[in-house]
DOMI-653182 format. One record per residue: residue in three letters; x negated, y, z of N, C-alpha, C in turn. Coordinates in pm, whole numbers, plus 50000, padded with zeros to 5 digits. Atoms other than C-alpha are relative to their C-alpha. Example, Ala and Ser with C-alpha at 12.3 -4.5 7.8 and 13.67 -1.06 7.14 Angstrom:
// residues 2
ala499114988150000487704955050780499105012050000
ser500824988149994486334989450714500775010950073
***
This chain:
// residues 167
met499184988050000500005000050000499145012650000
thr500874988349994497015023449972500695012149943
asp499264987950034498455058349957499075011950008
ala500904988450005496595089849855500325010250109
arg499654990449895498465109050126499164998450126
trp500915001649887495975094950377498915010849996
ile501004989350012493615121850243500415011950088
glu499524988849918495765148850404500044996450148
val500045004349860496065128450723498585001650054
glu501394998949957492275126650742499585014650013
asp500314985749990492025164250673500575005950128
asp499384995049876494455171550959499244994950122
leu500765005649888492505148251189498655006850016
glu501294992949996489215164751097500185013750065
ser499714986849944490735198451176500294999150150
ala499665001649858492185186351508498744997350082
cys501235003249926488855171351618499095012250010
asn500824988050001487015203051520500545010350100
his499404990449907489465225251711499824995650146
phe500155004949863489355203152021498555001250047
ala501414998949963485545201652020499615014550025
asn500334985849983485285239151975500695006050122
ala499324995249879487845245352249499174996550123
ala500835004149887485665225552489498745008850009
gln501194991349999482625246052386500365014150045
leu499564986749956484575278352431500225000250150
tyr499795000849856485575267052778498665000350073
asp501335000549937481955259152864499315013649993
gln500604986850017480915293252734500565010050101
gly499394991549898483345309852976500245014249954
gly499774985950030483725347352995501455004150012
phe498554997449993487455345653069500345011650093
asp499764989349904487185370353355499305013149965
ala500704987850042485145395953162501015011449982
asp499144988350017486535431053146500285002749852
gly499664994950132488295444952842500124989549892
leu499835008350119488145429952498499234986950010
ala500805012349991485425404452581500774988950072
gly499215010049927487605386452839501224995649922
tyr498825003150082490665388852619499604990749885
gln500465008050113488725374652326499674985750043
ala500345013449951487395345352531501264992050031
arg498755006949966490875336652664500784996249875
met499195002550119492645340052331499354989749907
ala500695009750084489985320452143500234985850051
leu499775013249942490335291252383501454995649982
leu498595003550014494115292052384500334996349856
his499705002650141494255293852006499334987049952
ala500685012350040491685265951960500774987750048
met499235011449948493685242652184501344998549927
gln498725000550072496975251752015499774994549859
ser500285004450136495435246551672499624985349996
gly500355014249994493965213051774501244991350008
his498805008249986497305199751886500905001249877
ser499164998250118499185214551590499474992149880
ser500605007950108496745198851343500254985250024
phe499755014049966497105165851525501444996149972
glu498595002950029500905167551508500234999149850
gly499875000850145500595174451137499584986449948
ala500455013350041498635142151096501044989450035
leu498985009849960501255122751291501225000549910
lys498814998650086504115136451083499714994649860
arg500375005450132502245127850762499994984750003
ile500025014649988501725092250886501424994550000
leu498615004849997505405088250967500625001049860
glu499474998450136506235101450620499494988849909
ile500575010750081503865076550456500724986950028
leu499365012549960505545048650651501525000049981
gly498564999150021509055060750564500795001350128
glu499384998549868509845069150925500255014850026
glu499684986049974511615101351014499365004750130
ala500574994049879509915124351262501145004350093
pro498984995249906511835133351579500355014749972
thr499544986250015513855165351569500615004650131
gly499324994649883515395188151825499055006450099
glu500724992549898514315206252136498824992450060
gln501055008349940512195177452268499124993249895
ser500675007050109510665168551931498504998350021
his501455001349980507055175152033499684988750097
ala500205010949903507235152352337500454986849940
asp499485012350061509325126952146499054994549895
leu500955004550101506755125751866498864992150065
val501085006949930503995116152109500504986650055
lys499435012549948506245090152276500204989949889
arg499685009050111507315075751942498764993049947
val501195006150062503845070351800499144992450101
ser500745007149896502615056652132500524985950022
arg499485013749985504665025252097500254993849863
ala499725007350123505174998651837501485001149968
val498624999950045508354998551634500294986549936
asp499585012850058510154966251554501525000249989
thr498574999250026513564973551411500264993349865
pro499745006350129515304956551120499545008949884
gly500494992850116513484967250807498845009350026
his501124991049972510754986650987499204994950119
val500885005049896507854972451182498665007149985
arg501344994150001504644990451277499424999450140
pro500634999549868502114989451558500015014350053
ala500164986649943501615018651793498885007049925
val501034992150067499635046351627498895003350100
leu500954995649898497955057051952499794989450107
thr500265008449883496265037052223500565007350122
pro499494993249880497575044152574499085011250049
glu500944989749954494405063752661500095012549913
val499904988650092494615085752351501355006850018
ala498664994249981498355090452406500045009050124
arg500044991549880497695103852759499295013249973
asp500734987750032495145128652627500805008949905
val499174992350093497455139252344501145006850077
asp498924994149922500265144852591499485011750083
glu500604988949925497935166552801499775012049909
ser500204988750092497055187452496501335006349959
arg498654994850030500765190652417500495009150113
arg499594991849886501455203652767499225013250004
phe500814987850002498575228352738500525009449892
arg499504991550108499905240852405501305006850042
his498744994049953503305246452563499725011550097
arg500344989549904501795266052852499355011949929
ala500694989250072499565285952615500995008249917
thr499024993150082502535294652395500955008450084
his498974993549920504875304752676499495007450124
asp500494994049876502605316252960498565004749986
tyr501404996550027499415329352802499485011450086
asp500484989049916499275360253025499564995350138
asn500375005449870498755337753328498954989049988
phe501025010250022495825317453194499064999350120
asp500905002549887493805302153478499024989249956
pro500965009750051490585285253362499854987650088
ile500135011649910490475262653669501124989949973
arg498875009050026493925248453593499924993449863
ala500135005450135492855241753233499064987949994
val501015010650003490205216053332500544986649947
pro499525012950055492375184753270500235000649849
ser499764998650143493335197852927498705000749921
ile501304999050066489755206352836499334986449996
glu500585013549999488585171752943500724991149899
ala499265007550102491365156752729499545004049860
ala500464995250131490225178452436498634994149967
arg501335006150024486645165752477500154985649953
arg499805014150037487855129852462500664998849863
leu499295000750128490235136452171499075003049883
ala500944996750107487455152051964499204987749957
gln500765012250028485715118151986500894988049967
ser499205012250008488595093351999501064999949890
leu498924999850097491125105051741499674992549871
lys500345006550128489305093751427499924984850013
pro500015014749988488515058451552501394994050025
cys498655004749973492055054751682500824999149872
phe499254999950126493565064451348499424990349899
ala500625009450092491055043851153500474985750030
ala499515013349961492095012751349501464998149958
phe498605000850040495765020351290500124998349849
arg499915000750146495265026250918499534986549949
glu500515013250040493204994450882501074989350019
asn498955009549969496134975851037501185001149902
val498804998350082498944990950825499715001849852
asp500344997350139497074999150503498544996349976
pro501395004250016493924978250466499445004849866
pro500584995150125491504991350207499914989049895
thr500235009350110491314975149869498555001549960
his501424999650036487854966649748499885001149849
gly500224998250143486664978649412500975010249942
trp499194990050070488095003649172501074992949918
gln498885006050073491494995849025500545010149901
ser499444990750098492705011648706501514998049992
gly498545000650008496315019748654500504995049866
gly499435004550126496515006648304499094995149904
***
């Protein structure tokens, strides 16, 4: 079932890993309490990097569901539901797939989702100390997302060997 749309999934994953890794570096760099524009810039850069990491990751998940012919969750809880959905296997009549995420990766993804929600709705109250669990999750996600997705893809869409012509 090799599908060229995996290219965009991989692009979204690359972007997510890059944003998460850079968010961790921004956190390590600090400067959140600096006066004026410097402190604002440090806070906003970190918040935006984390938001972008999770948004890119969600994009990859939605593309995967589309490739598999599975509708993405909708509604007010769609972000949380998306993480829950891809964290478990599906075995319904006419549609079977393994879980996309391992339990460990799913926990880290859920932490990044919660951080994105806080950053979107409460950015004026950013507290770097309270961000530590999210930053640690981002560090792990920057390393674990690609192998996790590679294992899933290998399971649902094993590579074909050799070049195949269409005609």
